[in-house]
C-alpha positions as CSV (number, residue, x, y, z in Angstrom):
1,M,0.0,0.0,-0.1
2,T,1.3,3.4,-1.0
3,A,1.6,6.2,1.4
4,R,-0.9,8.2,-0.4
5,T,-3.4,5.3,-0.4
6,R,-2.9,4.8,3.4
7,S,-3.5,8.6,4.0
8,L,-6.7,8.4,2.0
9,L,-8.0,5.5,3.9
10,V,-7.1,7.1,7.2
11,A,-8.8,10.4,6.3
12,L,-12.0,8.4,5.0
13,A,-12.1,6.6,8.3
14,G,-12.0,9.9,10.3
15,A,-14.6,11.5,7.9
16,L,-17.0,8.5,8.3
17,S,-16.6,8.5,12.2
18,A,-17.9,12.1,12.1
19,L,-20.5,11.7,9.4
20,L,-22.5,8.7,10.7
21,P,-23.4,10.1,14.0
22,A,-24.2,13.5,12.4
23,L,-26.6,11.7,10.1
24,A,-28.2,9.8,12.8
25,L,-28.8,12.9,15.0
26,S,-29.5,15.2,12.0
27,G,-33.0,16.0,13.3
28,F,-31.5,18.0,16.2
29,T,-31.8,21.7,16.4
30,V,-32.5,24.5,18.9
31,D,-34.6,27.6,18.7
32,D,-31.6,30.0,18.5
33,A,-30.7,28.4,15.0
34,L,-33.9,29.9,13.6
35,I,-33.2,33.3,15.1
36,T,-30.0,33.5,12.9
37,A,-32.0,32.1,10.1
38,R,-34.5,34.9,10.3
39,Y,-31.6,37.5,10.3
40,A,-30.4,35.7,7.2
41,H,-33.8,35.7,5.5
42,H,-34.1,39.5,6.0
43,L,-30.6,40.0,4.5
44,A,-31.7,37.9,1.5
45,R,-34.7,40.1,1.1
46,G,-32.6,43.3,1.2
47,L,-34.0,44.4,4.5
48,G,-30.7,44.6,6.3
49,Y,-29.2,42.9,9.4
50,R,-32.3,42.9,11.6
51,F,-34.5,40.3,13.3
52,N,-37.8,42.1,12.7
53,A,-38.4,43.2,9.1
54,A,-39.4,46.8,10.2
55,G,-37.3,46.8,13.4
56,P,-33.9,48.1,14.2
57,V,-30.6,46.6,13.5
58,T,-29.7,44.5,16.5
59,D,-26.8,42.3,17.6
60,G,-28.8,39.2,18.1
61,V,-26.4,36.6,16.7
62,T,-23.2,35.9,18.8
63,P,-21.2,34.7,15.7
64,L,-21.1,37.9,13.9
65,G,-21.1,37.2,10.1
66,W,-22.7,33.8,10.4
67,A,-26.1,35.2,9.1
68,F,-24.3,36.6,6.2
69,V,-22.9,33.1,5.3
70,L,-26.5,31.8,5.3
71,A,-28.1,34.7,3.5
72,P,-27.4,33.3,-0.1
73,F,-29.5,30.2,0.9
74,A,-32.3,32.1,2.8
75,A,-34.4,33.6,0.1
76,G,-37.0,30.9,0.7
77,G,-37.4,31.8,4.3
78,P,-36.0,31.0,7.7
79,L,-36.4,27.2,7.3
80,A,-34.4,27.3,3.9
81,A,-31.7,29.0,5.8
82,L,-31.7,26.4,8.6
83,A,-31.4,23.6,6.1
84,A,-28.4,25.3,4.7
85,A,-26.8,25.8,8.0
86,K,-27.4,22.2,8.9
87,A,-25.7,21.0,5.7
88,L,-22.8,23.4,6.0
89,G,-22.1,22.3,9.7
90,V,-22.1,18.5,8.7
91,V,-19.9,18.9,5.6
92,A,-17.4,21.1,7.4
93,W,-17.1,18.8,10.4
94,T,-16.8,15.6,8.3
95,L,-14.1,17.0,6.1
96,A,-12.2,18.4,9.2
97,A,-12.5,15.0,10.9
98,G,-10.7,13.4,8.0
99,V,-7.8,15.9,8.6
100,L,-8.0,15.2,12.3
101,A,-7.5,11.4,11.6
102,L,-4.3,12.2,9.6
103,A,-3.0,14.1,12.6
104,I,-3.8,11.1,14.8
105,D,-1.8,9.0,12.4
106,R,1.2,11.3,12.8
107,A,1.1,11.1,16.7
108,S,3.3,8.0,16.9
109,A,3.9,4.6,15.4
110,R,1.8,2.8,18.2
111,P,-1.4,1.3,16.9
112,M,-3.1,2.3,20.2
113,R,-3.2,5.9,19.0
114,F,-6.1,5.2,16.7
115,A,-8.3,4.0,19.7
116,A,-8.7,7.6,20.5
117,L,-10.7,8.0,17.2
118,A,-13.4,6.1,18.7
119,L,-14.3,9.2,20.8
120,V,-15.7,10.7,17.6
121,P,-18.5,8.4,16.6
122,A,-19.4,8.0,20.3
123,S,-19.9,11.7,20.7
124,A,-23.5,12.8,20.7
125,P,-22.5,16.5,21.1
126,L,-20.2,16.4,18.0
127,G,-22.8,14.6,15.9
128,A,-25.8,16.6,17.0
129,W,-24.2,20.0,17.0
130,S,-22.7,19.6,13.6
131,A,-26.1,19.2,12.2
132,A,-28.0,21.6,14.6
133,G,-28.1,24.5,12.2
134,M,-26.1,26.7,14.5
135,E,-22.5,27.8,13.7
136,T,-21.2,25.0,16.0
137,G,-20.4,22.5,13.3
138,V,-18.3,25.0,11.4
139,V,-16.6,26.1,14.6
140,A,-16.0,22.5,15.6
141,A,-14.2,22.0,12.2
142,L,-12.1,25.1,12.7
143,G,-11.2,23.7,16.2
144,A,-10.2,20.4,14.6
145,L,-8.1,22.1,11.8
146,A,-6.5,24.3,14.5
147,V,-5.0,21.4,16.3
148,A,-4.6,18.9,13.2
149,L,-2.9,21.3,10.8
150,P,0.3,21.9,13.1
151,A,0.7,18.2,13.4
152,L,0.8,18.1,9.6
153,G,3.4,20.8,9.4
154,A,1.2,23.8,9.0
155,A,1.3,25.6,12.4
156,L,0.4,29.1,11.0
157,A,-2.5,27.7,9.1
158,G,-3.7,26.1,12.3
159,A,-3.4,29.5,14.1
160,A,-5.4,31.2,11.6
161,C,-8.2,28.5,12.0
162,A,-8.0,29.0,15.8
163,G,-8.4,32.7,15.3
164,A,-11.5,32.2,12.9
165,A,-13.1,30.0,15.6
166,A,-12.5,32.5,18.3
167,A,-14.0,35.3,16.1
168,L,-17.2,33.2,15.9
169,R,-17.3,32.1,19.6
170,P,-15.7,34.6,21.9
171,E,-15.3,32.0,24.8
172,L,-12.7,30.3,22.5
173,L,-10.2,33.0,22.7
174,P,-8.0,31.5,25.4
175,F,-8.2,28.1,23.7
176,A,-7.0,29.7,20.3
177,L,-4.1,31.5,21.9
178,V,-2.9,28.4,23.7
179,V,-3.2,26.1,20.6
180,A,-1.5,28.9,18.4
181,L,1.5,29.3,20.7
182,S,2.0,25.7,21.6
183,A,1.6,24.6,18.0
184,Q,5.1,26.3,17.3
185,A,6.6,23.3,19.1
186,A,4.8,20.9,16.8
187,P,7.2,19.0,14.5
188,R,7.6,20.7,11.2
189,R,10.0,20.6,8.2
190,D,12.4,23.4,7.8
191,A,15.3,23.7,5.3
192,A,17.5,21.3,7.3
193,G,14.7,18.8,7.6
194,G,14.3,19.3,11.4
195,A,12.2,21.2,13.8
196,P,13.8,24.2,15.5
197,P,13.4,24.6,19.2
198,L,10.6,26.9,20.3
199,F,11.4,30.5,20.8
200,L,15.0,30.2,19.5
201,G,16.2,32.5,16.8
202,S,13.7,32.9,14.0
203,A,11.0,31.1,16.0
204,W,10.1,34.3,17.9
205,P,8.5,36.0,14.8
206,R,6.7,32.8,14.0
207,A,5.3,32.7,17.5
208,L,4.1,36.3,17.5
209,G,2.7,35.9,14.0
210,A,0.8,32.8,15.3
211,L,-0.6,34.7,18.3
212,A,-1.6,37.6,16.0
213,L,-3.5,35.1,13.7
214,A,-5.2,33.6,16.7
215,G,-6.2,36.9,18.6
216,L,-6.6,39.6,16.0
217,P,-9.9,38.2,14.5
218,F,-11.5,38.3,18.0
219,V,-10.3,41.9,18.4
220,A,-11.6,42.8,15.0
221,V,-15.1,41.5,15.8
222,A,-15.0,43.3,19.2
223,V,-14.1,46.5,17.5
224,M,-16.8,46.1,14.8
225,R,-19.5,45.5,17.4
226,L,-18.4,48.4,19.4
227,A,-18.6,50.6,16.4
228,I,-22.1,49.4,15.2
229,F,-23.9,48.4,18.4
230,G,-22.1,50.5,21.0
231,R,-20.7,47.5,22.9
232,A,-17.8,45.1,22.3
233,A,-19.4,42.1,23.8
234,P,-22.3,40.2,22.1
235,L,-25.8,41.1,23.2
236,A,-26.3,37.6,24.5
237,A,-23.6,38.4,27.2
238,L,-25.9,41.1,28.5
239,A,-29.2,39.0,28.1
240,K,-27.6,35.9,29.7
241,A,-25.6,37.1,32.6
242,P,-22.9,34.6,33.7
243,D,-23.6,32.4,36.7
244,A,-20.3,31.2,38.2
245,A,-21.9,28.2,40.1
246,L,-23.8,27.2,37.1
247,G,-20.7,27.5,34.9
248,A,-18.6,25.3,37.3
249,R,-21.4,22.6,37.4
250,Y,-21.8,22.8,33.6
251,A,-18.0,22.5,32.9
252,L,-17.6,19.6,35.3
253,A,-20.6,17.6,33.7
254,C,-19.1,18.2,30.3
255,F,-15.8,17.0,31.4
256,L,-17.2,13.7,32.7
257,L,-19.4,13.1,29.8
258,T,-17.7,14.4,26.6
259,G,-14.4,12.5,26.5
260,P,-11.8,14.4,28.5
261,V,-11.6,11.7,31.1
262,A,-9.3,9.9,28.6
263,L,-6.7,12.6,29.4
264,I,-6.3,11.9,33.0
265,A,-2.8,10.5,32.9
266,P,-0.4,12.5,35.0
267,A,2.3,9.9,34.7
268,A,2.2,10.0,31.0
269,W,2.1,13.7,30.8
270,R,5.8,14.0,31.7
271,A,6.6,11.9,28.7
272,L,4.7,14.0,26.2
273,P,6.5,16.6,24.0
274,A,5.8,20.2,24.3
275,W,3.1,20.3,21.6
276,S,1.2,17.4,23.1
277,R,1.2,19.2,26.5
278,G,0.0,22.3,24.7
279,L,-3.1,20.3,23.5
280,L,-3.8,19.4,27.2
281,A,-3.4,22.9,28.3
282,A,-5.7,24.2,25.6
283,V,-8.4,21.8,26.6
284,A,-8.1,22.7,30.3
285,V,-8.1,26.4,29.5
286,H,-11.2,26.2,27.3
287,F,-13.1,24.2,30.1
288,L,-12.1,27.0,32.6
289,A,-13.3,29.7,30.1
290,V,-16.6,27.9,29.7
291,A,-17.1,27.8,33.5
292,A,-16.2,31.5,33.8
293,A,-18.6,32.3,31.0
294,G,-21.4,30.7,33.3
295,G,-22.0,27.5,31.1
296,D,-25.0,27.2,28.8
297,W,-28.8,26.5,28.8
298,M,-28.8,24.4,25.7
299,P,-28.4,20.7,25.7
300,L,-25.6,18.3,24.8
301,S,-22.6,20.4,25.9
302,R,-22.7,22.9,23.1
303,L,-20.0,25.3,24.4
304,V,-17.2,22.6,24.8
305,V,-17.9,21.0,21.3
306,P,-15.3,23.1,19.5
307,A,-12.5,21.8,21.9
308,L,-13.6,18.1,21.6
309,P,-11.3,17.5,18.6
310,A,-8.4,18.7,20.7
311,V,-9.4,16.2,23.3
312,V,-9.3,13.4,20.6
313,L,-6.0,14.3,19.3
314,A,-4.5,14.8,22.9
315,A,-6.0,11.3,23.8
316,A,-4.1,9.9,20.8
317,H,-0.9,11.5,22.1
318,V,-1.4,10.2,25.6
319,A,-2.1,6.8,24.2
320,S,1.2,6.9,22.4
321,V,3.3,7.2,25.7
322,A,1.1,5.6,28.3
323,D,0.8,2.1,29.4
324,A,-1.6,0.2,27.0
325,R,-3.8,-1.2,29.7
326,A,-4.2,2.1,31.5
327,T,-5.0,3.8,28.2
328,A,-7.7,1.2,27.5
329,L,-9.2,1.7,30.9
330,R,-9.2,5.6,30.5
331,L,-10.7,5.3,27.0
332,A,-13.3,2.9,28.3
333,L,-14.4,5.3,31.0
334,A,-14.6,8.2,28.5
335,L,-16.5,6.2,26.1
336,A,-19.0,5.0,28.8
337,G,-19.8,8.6,29.7
338,Q,-20.2,9.5,25.8
339,L,-22.4,6.4,25.3
340,F,-24.5,7.2,28.3
341,V,-25.4,10.6,26.6
342,M,-25.8,9.0,23.3
343,V,-28.3,6.4,24.5
344,R,-30.0,8.6,27.0
345,V,-30.3,11.9,25.1
346,G,-29.6,11.0,21.4
347,P,-33.1,9.6,20.5
348,T,-34.8,12.7,22.0
349,A,-32.4,15.0,20.4
350,A,-33.0,13.4,17.0
351,R,-36.7,14.3,17.2
352,V,-36.3,18.0,18.1
353,G,-36.3,19.3,14.6
354,S,-39.5,17.5,13.5
355,D,-41.3,18.5,16.6
356,R,-40.5,22.1,16.2
357,L,-41.6,22.0,12.6
358,R,-44.9,20.4,13.8
359,V,-45.4,23.4,16.2
360,V,-44.8,25.7,13.3
361,E,-47.4,24.2,11.2
362,E,-50.0,23.7,14.0
363,L,-49.9,27.4,15.2
364,R,-49.3,29.1,12.0
365,G,-53.0,29.7,11.5
366,A,-53.6,30.9,15.1
367,L,-50.9,33.6,14.5
368,A,-52.4,34.7,11.2
369,G,-53.1,38.5,11.2
370,A,-51.1,39.2,14.4
371,E,-48.9,42.3,14.0
372,V,-46.8,42.0,17.1
373,V,-46.2,38.8,19.1
374,A,-44.3,38.5,22.4
375,A,-42.7,35.3,23.3
376,L,-39.6,33.8,25.0
377,D,-38.9,31.1,22.2
378,I,-38.8,33.4,19.2
379,G,-36.8,31.2,16.8
380,W,-39.7,28.9,15.7
381,L,-42.0,31.8,15.7
382,G,-40.0,33.7,13.1
383,A,-40.6,30.7,10.7
384,A,-44.4,30.7,11.6
385,T,-45.2,34.4,11.0
386,G,-43.8,37.5,9.5
387,A,-45.0,39.6,12.5
388,T,-42.9,41.8,14.6
389,L,-41.7,39.7,17.4
390,V,-41.0,41.0,21.0
391,D,-38.2,38.8,22.5
392,L,-38.9,38.4,26.2
393,A,-35.4,36.9,26.6
394,G,-33.7,40.0,25.2
395,V,-31.4,38.0,22.9
396,T,-32.3,40.2,20.0
397,D,-33.7,43.2,21.9
398,P,-31.3,45.5,23.7
399,A,-33.9,47.1,25.9
400,I,-35.1,43.9,27.3
401,A,-31.6,42.3,27.5
402,A,-30.8,45.2,30.0
403,L,-33.8,44.3,32.4
404,P,-32.9,42.5,35.6
405,G,-33.0,38.7,35.6
406,G,-31.7,35.9,33.5
407,H,-32.7,35.4,29.9
408,T,-35.6,33.2,31.0
409,T,-36.5,35.3,34.1
410,K,-36.5,38.9,32.8
411,R,-38.6,41.2,34.9
412,I,-40.9,42.5,32.2
413,P,-42.6,45.8,33.3
414,G,-46.4,45.7,33.3
415,A,-46.5,48.5,30.6
416,L,-44.3,46.9,28.1
417,L,-46.9,44.8,26.3
418,D,-49.0,47.9,25.7
419,A,-46.1,50.1,24.9
420,R,-44.9,47.7,22.2
421,R,-48.5,47.2,21.0
422,V,-48.5,43.3,21.5
423,D,-51.6,41.8,20.1
424,A,-50.5,38.1,20.6
425,L,-48.6,36.2,23.3
426,V,-47.1,32.8,23.0
427,L,-46.2,31.0,26.3
428,L,-44.9,27.6,27.0
429,L,-46.8,25.3,29.5
430,A,-44.8,23.5,32.1
431,D,-44.2,19.8,31.4
432,G,-47.4,17.8,32.0
433,E,-49.5,21.0,32.4
434,A,-52.9,21.4,30.7
435,P,-54.3,24.9,30.2
436,A,-56.2,26.0,33.1
437,S,-59.3,28.3,33.3
438,P,-58.7,31.2,33.6
439,W,-55.6,30.8,31.5
440,T,-53.6,32.9,34.0
441,A,-53.8,30.1,36.6
442,S,-51.8,27.8,34.3
443,R,-48.4,26.8,35.2
444,F,-45.9,28.0,32.6
445,A,-42.4,26.7,32.0
446,R,-40.1,29.7,32.5
447,G,-40.1,32.6,35.0
448,V,-40.7,35.4,32.4
449,E,-43.8,33.6,31.2
450,Q,-45.2,33.2,34.7
451,R,-44.5,36.8,35.2
452,V,-46.4,37.9,32.1
453,A,-49.3,35.7,32.9
454,R,-49.6,37.4,36.3
455,L,-49.5,40.9,35.1
456,P,-52.6,42.8,36.2
457,G,-55.2,42.7,33.6
458,A,-53.6,40.0,31.5
459,G,-56.4,37.7,31.8
460,D,-58.9,40.2,30.5
461,A,-56.5,41.7,27.7
462,F,-55.7,38.3,26.1
463,A,-57.6,35.1,25.5
464,P,-56.3,31.6,24.4
465,V,-57.0,30.7,20.9
466,A,-54.8,27.6,20.3
467,V,-52.5,25.1,22.0
468,S,-49.9,23.1,20.3
469,G,-50.3,19.3,20.4
470,V,-46.6,18.1,20.9
471,P,-46.6,16.9,24.5
472,H,-43.4,18.5,25.7
473,L,-43.8,21.6,23.6
474,R,-47.3,22.8,24.6
475,Y,-47.3,26.4,23.5
476,V,-50.5,28.5,24.2
477,V,-51.3,31.3,21.7
478,L,-53.2,34.1,23.2
479,R,-54.7,37.0,21.2
480,R,-55.7,40.4,22.5
481,S,-59.4,40.6,23.4
482,A,-61.4,43.4,21.8
483,G,-62.3,46.0,24.4
484,G,-60.2,44.2,27.3
485,A,-58.1,46.2,29.6
486,G,-54.5,46.5,28.8
487,A,-52.0,44.1,30.3
488,G,-50.4,45.7,33.2
489,E,-53.5,47.8,34.0
490,A,-56.2,46.9,36.5
491,P,-59.5,46.0,34.8
492,P,-62.2,48.6,35.1
């Protein structure tokens, strides 16, 4: 077998290990994916970068620029943009996984190194999020290239990929900088055929160049946001204030269930070269950054997904120097955590997209004629109606984002619904809850929905007209009653 044929087979194995779980979980998505899709649709229509067609330009998409990538596919509506985003994520991650497999092949000559590749098909987070319609699949691909390309002799190209990932996901900046710097110690071919020591002679300019490639895209995006929106951080950072305790629990759960358990080998760390230790440091730094960011409310460990390719490659390096039996035990523990998630969450995750589409179709008619709709989950609503949407989470609305409370517990003032001329509400019932009579006595899923339902006069101002039939997505559509008192006002 020629070296070229062998490389093609290795890359194919890596690509298939990523593609198969992505296809199995291709039905997964989240509401926020359709928020970006609505921005993309309005760009495609020539209406500008805005969530509401007649509303202001707002910073409602954390990965600035992602909506522009989807805009060429969004003329048919938000659902068309979502389909394009899902395809882009799967293709990008599949191709990058092929490159990652080539980097694993370069880790050493020990066959045990390939055992680490089993972490890819066992990962529900990697499979689901590559197909979710968010930017996560593309960012995971960039994260894979950031660590794989240095192993293949292209350290600066890897730094550029790390920088692009950090530009799209701000919490990746520490990871990107550590990867870019440590990659300068990765083996590479120079004129003499060797690898010069890190930070000696001409290595300094390369290290500085790598840091610039990894850090400047993040800075450029922050400056652009400051110039356009008046703040350097994404609006989501204001709408979803970090919670340190939640972040620590989130990071710990992700560590136990997404594969990093395979890296717990202190005795082997001492035998690793500098580049391999840099991979371990990058993974550790990213988990700390995720904890500091307050974690995430979305399922399947979204915020750590871009660092999971680094976990896989680092596990291959650890397997190359550690005792084979200890390596097998660590990988078995890591795979056990991953397979627990795959079996426990995977089937439910694969149904999310079809359930959302069912809700869209069921409630489209009940929303017909509404001009201003207030809700917490505005993504699917943007696919169901062209009405102006009032975002009760504040993710796309700076005024609501600045209100006290978390993004599901915003303290909506009583006068807001009337001030925004809201003529329809969409509220999610708590699990197992049926609509009560009066509807204001119903138990709703999130704090802000409970607050809206308890506003003085809400029961007279709005009346229920429809309830979705999906058991765990029981949305109630309420339309403003003719002649009723305004919400936030006492009835006469």
